[in-house]
TORKOL-4160 file (C-alpha; in steps of 0.2 Angstrom, whole numbers, padded with zeros to 4 digits, m for minus):
187
<pt num="1" X="m0060" Y="m0201" Z="m0068"/>
<pt num="2" X="m0075" Y="m0198" Z="m0056"/>
<pt num="3" X="m0081" Y="m0180" Z="m0056"/>
<pt num="4" X="m0082" Y="m0180" Z="m0037"/>
<pt num="5" X="m0064" Y="m0186" Z="m0035"/>
<pt num="6" X="m0058" Y="m0173" Z="m0047"/>
<pt num="7" X="m0067" Y="m0159" Z="m0038"/>
<pt num="8" X="m0061" Y="m0165" Z="m0021"/>
<pt num="9" X="m0043" Y="m0166" Z="m0028"/>
<pt num="10" X="m0045" Y="m0148" Z="m0035"/>
<pt num="11" X="m0051" Y="m0142" Z="m0018"/>
<pt num="12" X="m0037" Y="m0150" Z="m0009"/>
<pt num="13" X="m0024" Y="m0142" Z="m0021"/>
<pt num="14" X="m0032" Y="m0125" Z="m0019"/>
<pt num="15" X="m0031" Y="m0126" Z="0000"/>
<pt num="16" X="m0013" Y="m0131" Z="m0001"/>
<pt num="17" X="m0008" Y="m0117" Z="m0012"/>
<pt num="18" X="m0018" Y="m0104" Z="m0002"/>
<pt num="19" X="m0011" Y="m0110" Z="0014"/>
<pt num="20" X="0007" Y="m0105" Z="0009"/>
<pt num="21" X="0011" Y="m0088" Z="0017"/>
<pt num="22" X="0028" Y="m0084" Z="0009"/>
<pt num="23" X="0033" Y="m0066" Z="0005"/>
<pt num="24" X="0029" Y="m0061" Z="m0013"/>
<pt num="25" X="0042" Y="m0049" Z="m0020"/>
<pt num="26" X="0041" Y="m0036" Z="m0034"/>
<pt num="27" X="0056" Y="m0026" Z="m0039"/>
<pt num="28" X="0062" Y="m0014" Z="m0052"/>
<pt num="29" X="0079" Y="m0006" Z="m0056"/>
<pt num="30" X="0086" Y="0008" Z="m0067"/>
<pt num="31" X="0097" Y="m0003" Z="m0078"/>
<pt num="32" X="0108" Y="0012" Z="m0083"/>
<pt num="33" X="0114" Y="0016" Z="m0066"/>
<pt num="34" X="0131" Y="0011" Z="m0060"/>
<pt num="35" X="0128" Y="0002" Z="m0043"/>
<pt num="36" X="0147" Y="m0001" Z="m0042"/>
<pt num="37" X="0150" Y="0017" Z="m0036"/>
<pt num="38" X="0138" Y="0015" Z="m0021"/>
<pt num="39" X="0148" Y="0014" Z="m0005"/>
<pt num="40" X="0137" Y="0022" Z="0008"/>
<pt num="41" X="0119" Y="0024" Z="0013"/>
<pt num="42" X="0107" Y="0033" Z="0024"/>
<pt num="43" X="0090" Y="0025" Z="0030"/>
<pt num="44" X="0074" Y="0034" Z="0034"/>
<pt num="45" X="0056" Y="0028" Z="0038"/>
<pt num="46" X="0043" Y="0037" Z="0026"/>
<pt num="47" X="0028" Y="0042" Z="0037"/>
<pt num="48" X="0019" Y="0051" Z="0022"/>
<pt num="49" X="0018" Y="0035" Z="0011"/>
<pt num="50" X="0013" Y="0023" Z="0025"/>
<pt num="51" X="m0005" Y="0019" Z="0025"/>
<pt num="52" X="m0004" Y="0014" Z="0043"/>
<pt num="53" X="0009" Y="0019" Z="0056"/>
<pt num="54" X="0020" Y="0005" Z="0060"/>
<pt num="55" X="0024" Y="0003" Z="0079"/>
<pt num="56" X="0042" Y="0007" Z="0085"/>
<pt num="57" X="0046" Y="m0011" Z="0088"/>
<pt num="58" X="0043" Y="m0016" Z="0070"/>
<pt num="59" X="0051" Y="m0001" Z="0063"/>
<pt num="60" X="0067" Y="m0006" Z="0073"/>
<pt num="61" X="0066" Y="m0023" Z="0067"/>
<pt num="62" X="0064" Y="m0018" Z="0049"/>
<pt num="63" X="0079" Y="m0005" Z="0050"/>
<pt num="64" X="0090" Y="m0018" Z="0058"/>
<pt num="65" X="0086" Y="m0031" Z="0044"/>
<pt num="66" X="0089" Y="m0018" Z="0030"/>
<pt num="67" X="0105" Y="m0012" Z="0038"/>
<pt num="68" X="0111" Y="m0030" Z="0040"/>
<pt num="69" X="0107" Y="m0034" Z="0021"/>
<pt num="70" X="0116" Y="m0018" Z="0015"/>
<pt num="71" X="0132" Y="m0020" Z="0027"/>
<pt num="72" X="0132" Y="m0038" Z="0020"/>
<pt num="73" X="0135" Y="m0030" Z="0003"/>
<pt num="74" X="0149" Y="m0019" Z="0009"/>
<pt num="75" X="0139" Y="m0003" Z="0011"/>
<pt num="76" X="0142" Y="0008" Z="0026"/>
<pt num="77" X="0128" Y="0017" Z="0035"/>
<pt num="78" X="0132" Y="0036" Z="0037"/>
<pt num="79" X="0122" Y="0051" Z="0044"/>
<pt num="80" X="0130" Y="0064" Z="0031"/>
<pt num="81" X="0133" Y="0063" Z="0013"/>
<pt num="82" X="0128" Y="0046" Z="0008"/>
<pt num="83" X="0129" Y="0039" Z="m0010"/>
<pt num="84" X="0111" Y="0033" Z="m0009"/>
<pt num="85" X="0096" Y="0036" Z="0002"/>
<pt num="86" X="0085" Y="0022" Z="0007"/>
<pt num="87" X="0067" Y="0026" Z="0011"/>
<pt num="88" X="0055" Y="0012" Z="0018"/>
<pt num="89" X="0037" Y="0012" Z="0022"/>
<pt num="90" X="0024" Y="0000" Z="0027"/>
<pt num="91" X="0006" Y="m0003" Z="0021"/>
<pt num="92" X="m0008" Y="m0014" Z="0027"/>
<pt num="93" X="m0023" Y="m0019" Z="0016"/>
<pt num="94" X="m0038" Y="m0030" Z="0019"/>
<pt num="95" X="m0043" Y="m0043" Z="0006"/>
<pt num="96" X="m0060" Y="m0051" Z="0006"/>
<pt num="97" X="m0062" Y="m0068" Z="m0003"/>
<pt num="98" X="m0079" Y="m0075" Z="m0007"/>
<pt num="99" X="m0081" Y="m0093" Z="m0008"/>
<pt num="100" X="m0096" Y="m0101" Z="m0016"/>
<pt num="101" X="m0100" Y="m0120" Z="m0015"/>
<pt num="102" X="m0115" Y="m0130" Z="m0019"/>
<pt num="103" X="m0122" Y="m0145" Z="m0028"/>
<pt num="104" X="m0136" Y="m0148" Z="m0040"/>
<pt num="105" X="m0145" Y="m0164" Z="m0044"/>
<pt num="106" X="m0158" Y="m0167" Z="m0057"/>
<pt num="107" X="m0167" Y="m0180" Z="m0067"/>
<pt num="108" X="m0175" Y="m0179" Z="m0084"/>
<pt num="109" X="m0191" Y="m0186" Z="m0090"/>
<pt num="110" X="m0202" Y="m0187" Z="m0106"/>
<pt num="111" X="m0198" Y="m0191" Z="m0124"/>
<pt num="112" X="m0194" Y="m0181" Z="m0140"/>
<pt num="113" X="m0200" Y="m0163" Z="m0139"/>
<pt num="114" X="m0208" Y="m0166" Z="m0121"/>
<pt num="115" X="m0191" Y="m0168" Z="m0112"/>
<pt num="116" X="m0190" Y="m0159" Z="m0096"/>
<pt num="117" X="m0178" Y="m0157" Z="m0081"/>
<pt num="118" X="m0182" Y="m0158" Z="m0062"/>
<pt num="119" X="m0168" Y="m0150" Z="m0053"/>
<pt num="120" X="m0164" Y="m0147" Z="m0034"/>
<pt num="121" X="m0149" Y="m0140" Z="m0027"/>
<pt num="122" X="m0141" Y="m0129" Z="m0013"/>
<pt num="123" X="m0128" Y="m0116" Z="m0013"/>
<pt num="124" X="m0118" Y="m0108" Z="0001"/>
<pt num="125" X="m0106" Y="m0093" Z="0002"/>
<pt num="126" X="m0093" Y="m0088" Z="0014"/>
<pt num="127" X="m0082" Y="m0072" Z="0015"/>
<pt num="128" X="m0065" Y="m0073" Z="0022"/>
<pt num="129" X="m0055" Y="m0058" Z="0026"/>
<pt num="130" X="m0036" Y="m0058" Z="0026"/>
<pt num="131" X="m0024" Y="m0044" Z="0031"/>
<pt num="132" X="m0009" Y="m0041" Z="0020"/>
<pt num="133" X="0006" Y="m0032" Z="0026"/>
<pt num="134" X="0019" Y="m0023" Z="0014"/>
<pt num="135" X="0036" Y="m0017" Z="0016"/>
<pt num="136" X="0042" Y="m0005" Z="0002"/>
<pt num="137" X="0060" Y="0000" Z="0000"/>
<pt num="138" X="0066" Y="0014" Z="m0012"/>
<pt num="139" X="0084" Y="0018" Z="m0016"/>
<pt num="140" X="0087" Y="0036" Z="m0022"/>
<pt num="141" X="0103" Y="0043" Z="m0028"/>
<pt num="142" X="0107" Y="0056" Z="m0015"/>
<pt num="143" X="0116" Y="0068" Z="m0028"/>
<pt num="144" X="0103" Y="0067" Z="m0042"/>
<pt num="145" X="0087" Y="0064" Z="m0031"/>
<pt num="146" X="0082" Y="0050" Z="m0044"/>
<pt num="147" X="0075" Y="0033" Z="m0038"/>
<pt num="148" X="0087" Y="0020" Z="m0045"/>
<pt num="149" X="0079" Y="0004" Z="m0037"/>
<pt num="150" X="0064" Y="m0001" Z="m0027"/>
<pt num="151" X="0057" Y="m0017" Z="m0020"/>
<pt num="152" X="0042" Y="m0022" Z="m0010"/>
<pt num="153" X="0037" Y="m0038" Z="m0001"/>
<pt num="154" X="0019" Y="m0043" Z="0002"/>
<pt num="155" X="0014" Y="m0056" Z="0015"/>
<pt num="156" X="m0002" Y="m0061" Z="0024"/>
<pt num="157" X="0000" Y="m0056" Z="0042"/>
<pt num="158" X="m0010" Y="m0062" Z="0058"/>
<pt num="159" X="m0010" Y="m0062" Z="0077"/>
<pt num="160" X="0005" Y="m0074" Z="0076"/>
<pt num="161" X="0016" Y="m0060" Z="0069"/>
<pt num="162" X="0021" Y="m0053" Z="0086"/>
<pt num="163" X="0037" Y="m0055" Z="0097"/>
<pt num="164" X="0050" Y="m0067" Z="0092"/>
<pt num="165" X="0040" Y="m0073" Z="0077"/>
<pt num="166" X="0039" Y="m0055" Z="0071"/>
<pt num="167" X="0058" Y="m0053" Z="0072"/>
<pt num="168" X="0061" Y="m0069" Z="0062"/>
<pt num="169" X="0047" Y="m0065" Z="0049"/>
<pt num="170" X="0053" Y="m0047" Z="0046"/>
<pt num="171" X="0071" Y="m0053" Z="0044"/>
<pt num="172" X="0066" Y="m0066" Z="0031"/>
<pt num="173" X="0054" Y="m0054" Z="0022"/>
<pt num="174" X="0068" Y="m0041" Z="0021"/>
<pt num="175" X="0081" Y="m0053" Z="0015"/>
<pt num="176" X="0069" Y="m0058" Z="0001"/>
<pt num="177" X="0065" Y="m0039" Z="m0003"/>
<pt num="178" X="0083" Y="m0035" Z="m0004"/>
<pt num="179" X="0088" Y="m0050" Z="m0014"/>
<pt num="180" X="0085" Y="m0042" Z="m0031"/>
<pt num="181" X="0097" Y="m0027" Z="m0027"/>
<pt num="182" X="0110" Y="m0026" Z="m0040"/>
<pt num="183" X="0124" Y="m0025" Z="m0027"/>
<pt num="184" X="0132" Y="m0042" Z="m0024"/>
<pt num="185" X="0134" Y="m0049" Z="m0006"/>
<pt num="186" X="0151" Y="m0050" Z="0001"/>
<pt num="187" X="0158" Y="m0068" Z="0003"/>
């Protein structure tokens, strides 16, 4: 296969993979905890762990999405004596990607030990900054004070993440974040 065609195909594949902006989820659980005993929860935003304050509209969107997910699993939101406490916080991080491209051409001349190379080329570099938003949810046993489950989602965020789009994107992200919770959804 021609080298130019192979390089072009690789570049197209990289662009296709990096253009996907789905939510990446990481989760962990206390395997010895009995989640069947969980019937109620409380919910609180953790200002101390948040790297950047989330506006009240997005806090409301996140809370509604978390409540919907937990109520869909048969849990009840209570203000006193919950079985578990859910704490959530948000983070925003900037990521810089450096892209270098270029080409080299050359020609050889001479014979035997007198071979040489004459090369010419050019390189260019560009820096692209992307913003990544995180929603982190921690579940704590209210009686013991121990974390029993956590999950977080990471997604690229941009100027299109406002208004109606924000509600849909946050709902979808929270659904994915809550998916690994070992409490089954009601049918």
